[in-house]
C-alpha positions as CSV (number, residue, x, y, z in Angstrom):
1,X,0.1,0.1,0.2
2,X,1.1,3.3,-0.5
3,X,1.9,5.8,1.5
4,X,2.1,9.5,1.7
5,X,5.6,11.3,1.8
6,X,6.1,15.2,2.6
7,X,8.2,17.3,3.9
8,X,7.6,21.0,5.3
9,X,9.8,23.1,2.8
10,X,10.7,26.2,5.5
11,X,13.4,26.6,6.7
12,X,15.1,26.9,10.9
13,X,14.5,29.8,12.7
14,X,10.5,29.9,11.5
15,X,9.2,27.6,14.2
16,X,7.1,28.0,16.1
17,X,9.3,26.6,18.8
18,X,11.3,29.5,18.2
19,X,8.9,32.4,18.2
20,X,9.5,34.5,21.0
21,X,13.6,34.8,20.1
22,X,13.4,34.8,17.0
23,X,10.6,38.0,14.7
24,X,9.6,38.0,11.5
25,X,11.1,41.2,11.0
26,X,14.5,39.4,11.6
27,X,14.0,36.3,8.7
28,X,16.1,38.0,6.5
29,X,18.6,38.2,9.2
30,X,19.5,34.3,9.2
31,X,21.4,32.6,6.3
32,X,18.7,30.8,5.0
33,X,20.0,27.0,5.1
34,X,16.6,25.8,3.4
35,X,17.4,26.1,0.2
36,X,20.6,23.4,0.1
37,X,19.0,20.7,2.9
38,X,16.1,20.4,-0.4
39,X,17.9,19.9,-2.5
40,X,19.6,17.2,-0.2
41,X,16.2,15.5,0.1
42,X,15.5,15.4,-3.5
43,X,18.3,14.0,-4.3
44,X,17.4,11.2,-2.3
45,X,13.7,11.0,-3.0
46,X,15.8,10.3,-6.8
47,X,18.3,8.4,-5.0
48,X,14.6,6.0,-4.1
49,X,12.7,6.6,-6.3
50,X,10.1,8.1,-4.8
51,X,8.1,10.9,-5.4
52,X,5.6,13.0,-1.8
53,X,4.6,16.1,-1.9
54,X,5.8,19.7,-0.5
55,X,4.1,21.5,1.0
56,X,6.0,24.8,0.5
57,X,5.4,28.6,2.9
58,X,4.9,30.7,0.5
59,X,8.1,33.0,2.1
60,X,11.0,30.9,1.3
61,X,9.3,30.5,-2.3
62,X,9.3,34.1,-3.1
63,X,13.2,34.0,-1.6
64,X,13.7,30.7,-3.5
65,X,11.6,30.9,-6.5
66,X,14.0,28.3,-8.6
67,X,13.8,25.9,-5.6
68,X,10.0,25.2,-6.2
69,X,10.1,25.1,-9.8
70,X,13.6,22.1,-9.1
71,X,10.9,20.7,-7.2
72,X,8.1,20.3,-9.7
73,X,10.8,19.4,-12.8
74,X,11.3,16.4,-10.4
75,X,8.0,15.3,-10.9
76,X,7.0,16.3,-6.6
77,X,3.6,17.8,-5.8
78,X,4.2,20.9,-4.6
79,X,1.2,22.1,-1.7
80,X,1.0,25.5,0.9
81,X,2.0,25.8,3.9
82,X,0.5,28.9,3.7
83,X,3.0,32.5,4.3
84,X,4.0,33.5,7.2
85,X,3.9,30.5,9.6
86,X,1.4,31.2,12.1
87,X,-0.6,30.0,14.3
88,X,-3.6,29.7,12.7
89,X,-6.4,30.2,16.2
90,X,-3.3,33.3,17.2
91,X,-3.9,35.0,13.7
92,X,-7.8,34.8,13.2
93,X,-10.4,34.5,10.4
94,X,-9.5,37.5,7.9
95,X,-5.9,37.3,8.6
96,X,-5.4,33.6,7.7
97,X,-7.7,34.1,4.8
98,X,-5.5,36.7,3.8
99,X,-2.1,34.2,4.2
100,X,-3.3,31.4,2.3
101,X,-4.6,33.2,-0.5
102,X,-1.0,34.8,-0.5
103,X,1.1,32.0,-0.1
104,X,-1.2,29.8,-2.7
105,X,-1.2,32.3,-5.3
106,X,3.3,32.5,-4.6
107,X,3.0,29.1,-5.6
108,X,0.7,28.6,-8.3
109,X,2.7,31.2,-9.9
110,X,5.6,30.4,-10.1
111,X,5.1,26.3,-10.6
112,X,2.4,26.8,-13.5
113,X,0.6,24.3,-11.3
114,X,-2.7,24.0,-9.3
115,X,-1.8,23.4,-5.3
116,X,-4.9,21.1,-4.1
117,X,-3.5,20.7,-0.9
118,X,-2.7,23.1,2.4
119,X,-0.9,21.9,5.8
120,X,-1.1,24.4,8.6
121,X,2.4,26.1,10.5
122,X,2.4,23.3,13.3
123,X,-0.6,21.9,12.7
124,X,-2.8,24.4,13.9
125,X,-6.5,23.6,13.1
126,X,-7.5,22.5,16.3
127,X,-11.3,22.7,17.3
128,X,-10.7,26.2,18.0
129,X,-9.7,27.0,14.5
130,X,-12.1,24.4,13.0
131,X,-13.0,27.8,10.8
132,X,-10.4,27.5,8.8
133,X,-11.7,24.4,6.6
134,X,-14.2,27.1,5.8
135,X,-11.3,28.8,4.7
136,X,-9.9,26.6,2.5
137,X,-12.9,25.2,0.8
138,X,-14.3,28.8,-0.1
139,X,-9.8,29.9,-1.7
140,X,-9.5,26.0,-3.6
141,X,-8.1,23.9,-1.7
142,X,-9.3,20.3,-2.3
143,X,-7.4,19.1,1.2
144,X,-6.3,20.0,3.8
145,X,-3.5,17.7,5.7
146,X,-3.3,19.7,9.9
147,X,-5.3,17.6,12.0
148,X,-3.4,15.4,14.8
149,X,-5.7,13.7,16.6
150,X,-3.6,13.3,19.9
151,X,-3.4,15.4,23.1
152,X,-0.1,18.1,22.4
153,X,0.1,21.7,24.1
154,X,0.3,23.5,20.5
155,X,-1.9,21.5,18.2
156,X,-3.6,18.2,18.6
157,X,-7.5,17.3,17.9
158,X,-7.8,14.4,20.6
159,X,-10.4,11.3,19.3
160,X,-10.7,13.7,16.5
161,X,-10.3,11.7,13.4
162,X,-7.3,8.7,12.8
163,X,-7.7,8.1,8.8
164,X,-8.5,10.2,5.4
165,X,-12.5,11.7,5.6
166,X,-14.2,13.8,3.8
167,X,-15.5,17.4,5.2
168,X,-18.7,19.1,4.5
169,X,-18.3,23.5,5.2
170,X,-20.0,26.5,4.2
171,X,-17.5,26.6,1.6
172,X,-17.6,23.2,-0.2
173,X,-16.0,19.6,0.1
174,X,-12.7,19.1,1.2
175,X,-10.7,16.1,2.2
176,X,-9.1,15.5,5.7
177,X,-5.8,13.1,5.6
178,X,-4.6,13.7,9.5
179,X,-1.6,13.0,11.0
180,X,-0.9,9.2,11.8
181,X,-0.8,7.5,14.8
182,X,-0.6,4.0,15.9
183,X,-3.9,2.8,18.9
184,X,-2.1,1.6,21.5
185,X,-3.5,-0.2,23.8
186,X,-2.1,-2.0,27.6
187,X,-5.6,-2.6,29.5
188,X,-8.4,0.0,31.0
189,X,-5.2,2.0,28.7
190,X,-5.6,3.2,24.9
191,X,-3.5,6.0,23.9
192,X,-2.6,7.7,19.9
193,X,1.4,6.8,19.6
194,X,2.3,9.8,16.7
195,X,4.1,8.1,14.1
196,X,3.8,10.1,11.6
197,X,7.6,11.5,11.7
198,X,9.6,14.5,11.8
199,X,10.3,14.9,16.2
200,X,9.4,12.1,16.9
201,X,11.3,10.1,14.0
202,X,14.0,11.6,15.3
203,X,13.0,10.4,18.8
204,X,11.8,7.1,18.8
205,X,13.9,4.2,16.5
206,X,12.5,4.2,12.6
207,X,12.2,0.5,12.9
208,X,10.0,1.0,15.4
209,X,8.0,3.5,13.1
210,X,8.4,0.8,10.7
211,X,6.7,-1.3,11.8
212,X,3.7,0.6,13.1
213,X,3.0,2.2,9.5
214,X,3.0,-1.4,8.6
215,X,0.3,-2.9,11.1
216,X,-1.6,0.3,10.1
217,X,-1.4,-0.5,5.6
218,X,-2.1,-4.6,6.5
219,X,-3.8,-4.8,9.8
220,X,-6.5,-1.3,9.3
221,X,-6.4,-1.6,5.8
222,X,-5.4,2.7,5.8
223,X,-2.1,4.8,4.2
224,X,-0.2,6.8,7.1
225,X,0.7,10.2,6.1
226,X,4.9,11.1,7.3
227,X,6.3,14.3,7.6
228,X,9.8,15.3,8.0
229,X,11.6,19.4,7.4
230,X,14.6,20.2,5.8
231,X,16.3,21.1,8.6
232,X,15.8,17.8,10.6
233,X,18.6,16.7,8.4
234,X,20.7,19.7,9.3
235,X,23.3,19.4,12.2
236,X,25.1,21.8,11.5
237,X,22.6,25.1,11.5
238,X,23.2,27.8,13.2
239,X,21.2,27.4,17.4
240,X,18.6,29.1,18.8
241,X,18.7,30.6,22.4
242,X,15.8,29.2,23.5
243,X,13.7,27.5,26.4
244,X,15.4,24.0,27.5
245,X,11.9,22.3,26.1
246,X,12.1,24.4,23.1
247,X,15.8,22.9,21.9
248,X,15.0,19.9,23.1
249,X,12.3,19.6,20.5
250,X,13.9,21.3,18.0
251,X,17.9,19.7,17.8
252,X,17.3,16.0,19.4
253,X,19.1,13.7,17.3
254,X,19.3,15.8,14.2
255,X,22.5,13.6,13.5
256,X,20.9,10.2,12.8
257,X,17.9,12.3,10.9
258,X,18.6,11.0,7.8
259,X,20.3,7.0,8.5
260,X,16.0,7.1,10.0
261,X,14.7,8.6,7.0
262,X,16.4,6.5,4.6
263,X,15.0,3.0,6.7
264,X,11.3,4.1,6.1
265,X,11.9,5.4,2.2
266,X,14.3,1.9,1.7
267,X,11.2,0.2,3.3
268,X,7.9,1.5,3.0
269,X,5.9,2.7,-0.6
270,X,5.9,6.0,-1.1
271,X,3.9,8.7,-2.9
272,X,2.4,12.2,-3.3
273,X,-0.8,12.9,-1.1
274,X,-2.8,14.2,-4.9
275,X,-1.7,10.3,-6.0
276,X,-3.1,8.4,-3.4
277,X,-6.4,10.8,-3.3
278,X,-7.2,10.7,-6.9
279,X,-6.3,14.3,-7.8
280,X,-5.3,15.0,-11.4
281,X,-2.2,17.5,-11.8
C-alpha cells in the first residue's frame, strides 16, 4: 500500500518553538539553509525513486523560486504551508484568509500548476480553529493535512478521525488526511502514539515507526502520512537561544535523522498525497 511522504519546507529559524526568540521582521537577517537542505532531500528521493508532497512556505517560495521550480521539475507535488508560519488559532479568520491566499497564489505562479493541498503551521487547525477548513474550501483547496488526532500543548484534536475522510464546510467539501497515529491499548489504557515522523521519528527508532506503518497498512488497511522538515537533516544549523523544552524538541537527534529517513524510504512504499487522494496533476 502506498503511503504519503510529505516535507514541510521551512527554515530552522521559522519554527513555532522559536517564535518568542526570532521575530518575523528579523527573518531576512538569518542565513537561509532551506534551499541547500531541500536540494539534498530531492537528491535522496531520486536515489530511491520516490515522489513526495512538498508543503512549501510562501515566504520561502518568494525568496527561493528556483527551488519551487526544481521540486516541480522532478515530479513532486507542490502544496501550501501558508505564507508566514503563524498559528491559525492566534491570527484569526481574516488574517488567515489573506495568508493562505497569498501563499497559494505565489506557489501557483511560480510552479505553473494548481495547488491542491494545505498544511497548517504546527498543525494549528484545532478545535478552536475549525473555521479554517471553511476558508480553505472557499480558497479552492481540495484537501487539508493539518489535523493531528492527539493531545499536545500546541496542536491536536483528541478523538479526531485517524484516517482520510471528507469534511462538509460552508465553503464546500474538503478532504482531510490526518497525521498518522498508532493505536496502543494496555489494559484499560488507550493511547494514540504519533508515528508520522518529524520529532517523533527523531525520538523513536525507525524500525518501530516502520512496523507501526506496516500494521496500519495491513491490519487497518489504511495509508499513513510521514512528514519531516529540511532543517531536520541539518545538524550543523545555527543554534537559536531558546527555552530548554524548545531546544530539546528542535535539536534532538538531528545527526541521526537522515539515516532514519533512508530506512523508511528503503522499507515503505511512498507517493505524493494527491496521488493517494486521486487528484489529477
